N, C-alpha and C positions, 0 to 999 in steps of 0.2 A: 023938434029942431035941435035942442040942446043934446039929446041923445045921439043924433046923427053926427054932430060935431065931436062929441066925446068918442064915438066909435072911429071916426076918421083920424083923430089925433092918436088914439090907441093903436090903430093900424099903422100909422106913419112911424110911431115910435118902435113898433115891432120889426120893421123892415131891416134895420141894421143887425138886429139879433138873428133874424131868420137867415140873412145872407151870411153872417159869420158862422152859423151852425152848418150851413151848406158847404162853405169853404172848408171848414174843419173836417166834415165828412169826406170831402174829396181828397184832402191831404191824407187822412187815415187810410182811405182806399188805395191811394198811390203807394203809401208806405207798406201796406200789407202786400200789394202786388210785387213790389221790389223785394221784400223780405222772402216771399215764397216763390219767386220766379225760378223755375227749373233751370233756365239758362244761366242766371246769375249764380245759383247754387253750384252748378257744374263748374263754372269758372272758379269759384272759391275752392272746390275740391281739387281742381288742377293746381291752384296756387299752394294749397296745403301739401299736395304730393311733392311739389318742387321744394318746399321748405324742408320736408323730410329728407329728400335726396341730397340737399345741400347742408344737411346736419344743422339746420337752424332750429329745429324742434326735435324732441325725443319721440320714440315710438309711442310712449304713453300719451304724450300731448297730441300726437297724430291720431291715435285711436279714439281719444275723447272728442276731439274736434270733428273727426270723420263721422262718428256716431251722431253727433248733433246735426251736422249738415245733411246726413242721409235721412234723418227724421224730418228735417225741413223740406227736403226734396220730395219725400213721400207726401207730406201735407200739400206742397205746392202742386204736385201732379194731381192729387185728388181734387184740389180746388179748381184746377184748370178743367178737369173732366166734368165736374159739377157745373161749371160755367158754360161748357159746351152743350150741355143737355137742354 
């Protein structure tokens, strides 16, 4: 009987921790989806192009940012393809 109560109390104390971890996992997944979303990255590439055309950034800054965004786009596209399989 004592072991049953101990197990029950232990399980009840674990619930908030389990729920917190589940919520954190969901948030991490959502953040990763947003970070690697091809649509979002394409929007960022268009914004970057506009900044270059409006002389808000230099050619070097553009090239560096574009390289980073294209790498993210490739990762995001690969991730979407893996998710579709």
